[in-house]
SETIVO-24544 format. One line per field, with one value per residue (C-alpha): x, y, z. Coordinates in pm, 1 decimal, decimal comma. Layout:
# SETIVO-24544
x <- (X | ...) .
y <- (Y | ...) .
z <- (Z | ...) .
//
This chain:
# SETIVO-24544
x <- (-925,9 | -1262,9 | -1596,9 | -1797,6 | -2119,5 | -2207,3 | -2453,4 | -2395,3 | -2592,6 | -2466,5 | -2617,8 | -2510,3 | -2684,4 | -2585,9 | -2794,3 | -3085,5 | -3092,6 | -3050,8 | -2867,5 | -2889,2 | -2682,6 | -2725,5 | -2464,4 | -2540,3 | -2263,8 | -2281,1 | -2059,7 | -1961,1 | -1687,4 | -1585,0 | -1668,0 | -2031,2 | -2163,2 | -2524,6 | -2635,6 | -2979,8 | -3039,5 | -3339,8 | -3384,5 | -3288,2 | -2940,0 | -2859,9 | -2549,6 | -2378,5 | -2385,6 | -2025,2 | -1841,7 | -2037,1 | -1964,6 | -1606,1 | -1573,1 | -1742,6 | -1504,5 | -1213,3 | -1371,6 | -1445,7 | -1242,6 | -1466,9 | -1830,7 | -2179,8 | -2233,9 | -2583,3 | -2576,5 | -2886,4 | -2909,8 | -3225,6 | -3269,7 | -3471,5 | -3521,5 | -3765,6 | -3534,0 | -3429,6 | -3581,8 | -3704,3 | -3901,5 | -3889,1 | -4183,3 | -4120,3 | -4328,1 | -4388,6 | -4367,2 | -4412,2 | -4728,4 | -4850,3 | -4809,3 | -4996,2 | -5288,5 | -5302,2 | -5291,8 | -5560,0 | -5775,0 | -5730,2 | -5828,1 | -6128,1 | -6240,0 | -6193,1 | -6381,6 | -6676,4 | -6660,7 | -6591,6 | -6416,6 | -6167,4 | -5836,9 | -5729,8 | -5665,1 | -5330,1 | -5485,4 | -5668,3 | -5374,4 | -5168,0 | -5439,2 | -5434,7 | -5296,2 | -4903,2 | -4844,7 | -4696,4 | -4519,9 | -4337,4 | -3997,2 | -3828,2 | -3491,8 | -3218,0 | -2927,9 | -2580,8 | -2419,1 | -2082,9 | -2254,5 | -2490,9 | -2188,8 | -2002,8 | -2301,5 | -2348,0 | -1986,6 | -1979,6 | -2286,4 | -2119,8 | -1813,0 | -2003,8 | -2218,9 | -1895,0 | -1731,6 | -2018,3 | -2034,4 | -1666,5 | -1702,3 | -1939,6 | -1722,1 | -1429,8 | -1630,2 | -1747,2 | -1396,5 | -1259,4 | -1520,9 | -1417,2 | -1054,0 | -1135,6 | -1331,2 | -1034,5 | -784,2 | -990,9 | -1036,3 | -662,1 | -554,2 | -774,4 | -629,8 | -268,8 | -326,0 | -440,3 | -133,8 | 85,9 | -79,1 | -19,1 | 337,3 | 368,0 | 188,6 | 358,0 | 662,4 | 452,9 | 287,0 | 535,8 | 541,6 | 159,3 | 161,9 | 385,8 | 189,0 | -153,5 | 17,1 | 148,1 | -166,5 | -361,2 | -128,0 | -168,2 | -533,6 | -442,0 | -249,7 | -257,7 | -56,4 | 328,5 | 496,0 | 863,3 | 1046,2 | 1244,2 | 940,3 | 736,8 | 1022,7 | 992,1 | 611,6 | 647,6 | 902,9 | 676,6 | 369,8 | 540,7 | 659,8 | 321,6 | 206,7 | 462,5 | 261,0 | 551,3 | 533,9 | 158,9 | 187,7 | 461,9 | 248,3 | -46,2 | 132,0 | 299,7 | -48,9 | -174,0 | 115,7 | 49,3 | -322,1 | -213,5 | 9,6 | -276,8 | -499,8 | -277,1 | -294,4 | -469,5 | -531,3 | -795,1 | -693,9 | -1023,6 | -880,9 | -550,3 | -731,5 | -979,6 | -699,0 | -507,8 | -830,9 | -866,5 | -501,3 | -576,9 | -856,5 | -645,0 | -384,0 | -652,8 | -782,1 | -422,3 | -351,5 | -684,5 | -593,7 | -241,2 | -366,1 | -251,8 | -438,5 | -773,7 | -597,4 | -433,1 | -771,7 | -948,2 | -699,3 | -707,9 | -1079,6 | -1040,7 | -806,5 | -1068,1 | -1352,4 | -1162,9 | -1039,2 | -1408,9 | -1531,8 | -1267,7 | -1339,9 | -1703,0 | -1650,0 | -1370,1 | -1643,5 | -1751,2 | -1394,9 | -1291,2) .
y <- (62,0 | -61,8 | 52,6 | -174,7 | -113,9 | -344,2 | -605,1 | -902,1 | -1197,6 | -1514,8 | -1826,0 | -2184,8 | -2512,4 | -2883,3 | -3181,5 | -2973,0 | -2769,7 | -2399,9 | -2219,4 | -1850,5 | -1658,8 | -1295,3 | -1091,2 | -770,8 | -577,8 | -267,2 | -87,5 | -243,4 | -192,4 | -567,0 | -865,6 | -986,9 | -1263,8 | -1376,5 | -1657,7 | -1762,5 | -2098,3 | -2318,9 | -2592,9 | -2856,2 | -2730,8 | -2614,9 | -2842,5 | -2595,3 | -2296,0 | -2384,9 | -2405,0 | -2104,7 | -1897,2 | -1979,5 | -1894,8 | -1549,6 | -1478,0 | -1551,9 | -1296,7 | -1017,7 | -881,5 | -618,9 | -510,3 | -671,6 | -947,5 | -1074,8 | -1396,0 | -1592,0 | -1892,0 | -2019,7 | -2333,8 | -2414,4 | -2782,4 | -2727,6 | -2895,8 | -3194,0 | -3530,6 | -3456,6 | -3783,4 | -4163,3 | -4406,7 | -4707,4 | -5024,8 | -5214,2 | -5578,6 | -5767,3 | -5583,1 | -5628,9 | -6006,1 | -5996,7 | -5803,8 | -6057,3 | -6365,7 | -6213,4 | -6156,0 | -6514,0 | -6643,2 | -6426,1 | -6534,2 | -6905,8 | -6860,9 | -6686,2 | -6909,6 | -6638,4 | -6670,0 | -6399,9 | -6248,2 | -5915,6 | -5672,9 | -5496,8 | -5154,6 | -5215,2 | -5363,3 | -5050,2 | -4843,5 | -5002,4 | -4820,5 | -4803,4 | -5048,0 | -4736,7 | -4447,5 | -4146,9 | -4086,9 | -3738,6 | -3737,4 | -3507,9 | -3362,3 | -3523,8 | -3322,0 | -3270,9 | -3148,0 | -2919,5 | -2774,3 | -2715,6 | -2534,4 | -2317,8 | -2236,0 | -2121,1 | -1922,3 | -1771,7 | -1677,9 | -1506,8 | -1307,2 | -1202,7 | -1092,8 | -887,1 | -722,4 | -680,9 | -478,7 | -257,0 | -198,5 | -124,5 | 145,8 | 308,8 | 284,0 | 481,5 | 750,2 | 762,9 | 799,9 | 1109,3 | 1242,0 | 1190,2 | 1327,1 | 1652,6 | 1722,6 | 1615,6 | 1889,1 | 2146,0 | 2020,2 | 2034,1 | 2386,9 | 2504,8 | 2334,8 | 2537,6 | 2846,8 | 2748,0 | 2690,9 | 3043,6 | 3197,0 | 2972,2 | 3198,7 | 3486,8 | 3291,0 | 3366,2 | 3737,5 | 3752,5 | 3572,5 | 3823,6 | 4115,6 | 3958,8 | 3899,4 | 4264,4 | 4398,9 | 4211,5 | 4336,5 | 4682,7 | 4677,0 | 4601,0 | 4915,9 | 4824,2 | 4517,9 | 4569,8 | 4278,4 | 4176,1 | 4223,7 | 3906,7 | 3707,0 | 3872,3 | 3776,1 | 3423,1 | 3403,9 | 3565,5 | 3285,1 | 3002,6 | 3151,6 | 3178,6 | 2819,9 | 2704,1 | 2871,5 | 2698,9 | 2493,4 | 2368,2 | 2003,5 | 2007,1 | 2123,3 | 1857,0 | 1575,4 | 1707,5 | 1681,6 | 1348,8 | 1204,0 | 1354,1 | 1185,3 | 863,3 | 862,7 | 923,0 | 618,3 | 414,1 | 521,0 | 364,3 | 15,7 | -275,7 | -430,9 | -324,4 | -1,2 | 117,0 | 83,6 | 263,5 | 548,0 | 590,5 | 610,3 | 865,2 | 1066,7 | 1093,4 | 1207,8 | 1481,9 | 1604,7 | 1583,1 | 1807,5 | 2039,5 | 2069,1 | 2119,6 | 2395,9 | 2591,6 | 2557,4 | 2702,0 | 2982,6 | 3340,0 | 3486,2 | 3469,1 | 3347,6 | 3038,3 | 2964,9 | 2991,3 | 2761,5 | 2516,0 | 2505,2 | 2434,7 | 2156,2 | 2001,2 | 2039,3 | 1862,8 | 1591,7 | 1533,4 | 1511,6 | 1260,0 | 1048,2 | 1028,2 | 879,3 | 653,0 | 471,8 | 312,1 | 196,0 | -173,8) .
z <- (1314,7 | 1344,6 | 1510,6 | 1732,2 | 1535,2 | 1248,2 | 1098,8 | 885,3 | 734,6 | 596,5 | 452,4 | 372,1 | 271,1 | 338,6 | 245,3 | 128,6 | 465,4 | 438,0 | 736,6 | 778,6 | 1039,4 | 1139,0 | 1349,3 | 1521,6 | 1712,1 | 1921,8 | 2146,4 | 2492,8 | 2739,6 | 2713,8 | 2486,3 | 2551,1 | 2322,2 | 2303,4 | 2097,9 | 1981,7 | 1831,7 | 1731,8 | 2007,0 | 1764,1 | 1733,3 | 2084,2 | 2088,1 | 1849,3 | 2097,0 | 2243,1 | 1918,7 | 1771,4 | 2071,9 | 2071,6 | 1714,9 | 1767,5 | 2052,5 | 1798,2 | 1549,2 | 1772,2 | 2060,3 | 2210,6 | 2187,8 | 2252,0 | 1980,1 | 1917,4 | 1695,3 | 1573,0 | 1354,6 | 1158,8 | 957,5 | 639,9 | 578,4 | 291,8 | 49,3 | 277,0 | 344,8 | 694,6 | 772,1 | 744,3 | 715,2 | 938,4 | 941,9 | 1269,8 | 1103,2 | 1433,8 | 1522,9 | 1157,8 | 1181,4 | 1522,5 | 1353,4 | 1062,3 | 1294,2 | 1526,1 | 1216,6 | 1090,9 | 1441,2 | 1444,6 | 1092,0 | 1186,9 | 1502,7 | 1334,3 | 1040,1 | 811,1 | 481,0 | 355,4 | 450,7 | 610,7 | 305,5 | 292,1 | 268,9 | 598,6 | 763,9 | 699,0 | 841,4 | 1184,1 | 1475,7 | 1491,9 | 1189,3 | 1016,7 | 1185,7 | 1066,2 | 1215,2 | 1200,3 | 1047,1 | 1188,9 | 981,1 | 1071,6 | 1357,9 | 1169,3 | 842,8 | 1043,2 | 1231,8 | 906,8 | 756,6 | 1061,3 | 1071,6 | 696,0 | 771,8 | 1063,7 | 881,1 | 610,7 | 859,1 | 1057,8 | 731,2 | 645,9 | 987,0 | 994,3 | 655,2 | 838,0 | 1132,9 | 905,7 | 704,3 | 1021,4 | 1151,8 | 866,3 | 932,5 | 1295,9 | 1196,4 | 987,2 | 1286,2 | 1521,1 | 1282,4 | 1237,0 | 1613,9 | 1696,5 | 1443,5 | 1638,2 | 1962,3 | 1829,0 | 1693,7 | 2035,3 | 2195,9 | 1943,2 | 2054,3 | 2419,3 | 2345,6 | 2213,7 | 2521,8 | 2784,7 | 2828,6 | 2929,8 | 3212,6 | 3483,0 | 3398,3 | 3381,9 | 3712,2 | 3879,1 | 3753,9 | 3873,4 | 4220,9 | 4236,5 | 4125,5 | 4389,8 | 4651,5 | 4524,3 | 4631,1 | 4988,4 | 5086,2 | 5462,0 | 5397,7 | 5415,3 | 5235,9 | 5311,6 | 4978,2 | 5031,4 | 5105,1 | 4820,9 | 4571,0 | 4712,4 | 4666,8 | 4311,9 | 4209,1 | 4355,5 | 4190,4 | 3861,5 | 3904,5 | 3971,3 | 3636,3 | 3414,2 | 3170,6 | 2943,6 | 3071,9 | 3018,7 | 2664,2 | 2586,9 | 2736,4 | 2532,1 | 2207,9 | 2292,6 | 2350,9 | 2022,9 | 1834,0 | 2017,1 | 1909,9 | 1564,0 | 1563,5 | 1712,4 | 1450,6 | 1184,8 | 1377,8 | 1229,6 | 1571,0 | 1832,0 | 2005,1 | 2173,4 | 2535,7 | 2462,7 | 2286,7 | 2578,9 | 2825,5 | 2613,8 | 2571,5 | 2939,8 | 2968,5 | 2713,4 | 2919,9 | 3236,6 | 3072,6 | 2979,6 | 3328,8 | 3451,5 | 3209,3 | 3309,2 | 3670,0 | 3621,6 | 3387,1 | 3441,1 | 3151,7 | 2977,9 | 2648,2 | 2818,4 | 2989,9 | 2647,5 | 2493,1 | 2785,5 | 2743,0 | 2378,1 | 2458,8 | 2698,4 | 2473,8 | 2186,2 | 2405,2 | 2531,6 | 2155,4 | 2082,9 | 2406,1 | 2336,2 | 1981,7 | 2112,1 | 2307,7 | 1982,2 | 1872,6 | 1904,1) .
//
């Protein structure tokens, strides 16, 4: 089981160019990937985004990439030979026309506009993608380690609160058989406070039977325990289980609500509230499970 919160940083280098990748992940209901790249490598966004979608199944993923070309040859000096010849020919024509002896010096020729130009070099696309992918994998591995560590802590939290919930369910199981009798006593006590009401014995017996049936919480306790068992099984899973856990936590809370609504005693109400409280604590933390 993994959390959705993590951070990772990875580096790679190709042809003297260093590539650094950073991944930040936080909880999110679905998978939401954000990619930030230098303008010179925006063409890499699609393959990088695709790979991030393969590495993570849920959460908000913020990925950034930076380049360091300090160790790479980044420019090329280019000579415009046709223009240089034109300059030299024009210089000879001017010298002949003016009757001046001499030639155009090389150092002067090289300083003339546009004879020499600096052309920026770009890293080969395949090599750049390979370096970016290596950095991405290293960053994702580091972030995944973070998510695994926090996932283990969350697992301990869930197991602790599941134990408290199961203990409350065991107490409810002991108290459940007394529910019909307590419901009957409550109804009779209520009727005794209304001396002017004359209840038909047969109708009263029917109402007591219906009231007792409505107070039966045995099914709710069974489902409560079954949900706890299923959650424990999911906690041992190596695949993303956040959505399944969230659904089961909602079901735990629902069973707790039903038990409270059917309660015929303060003890059952108290235990039902414990179940609801523990289920809500579990559900809050499940929001951060992948």
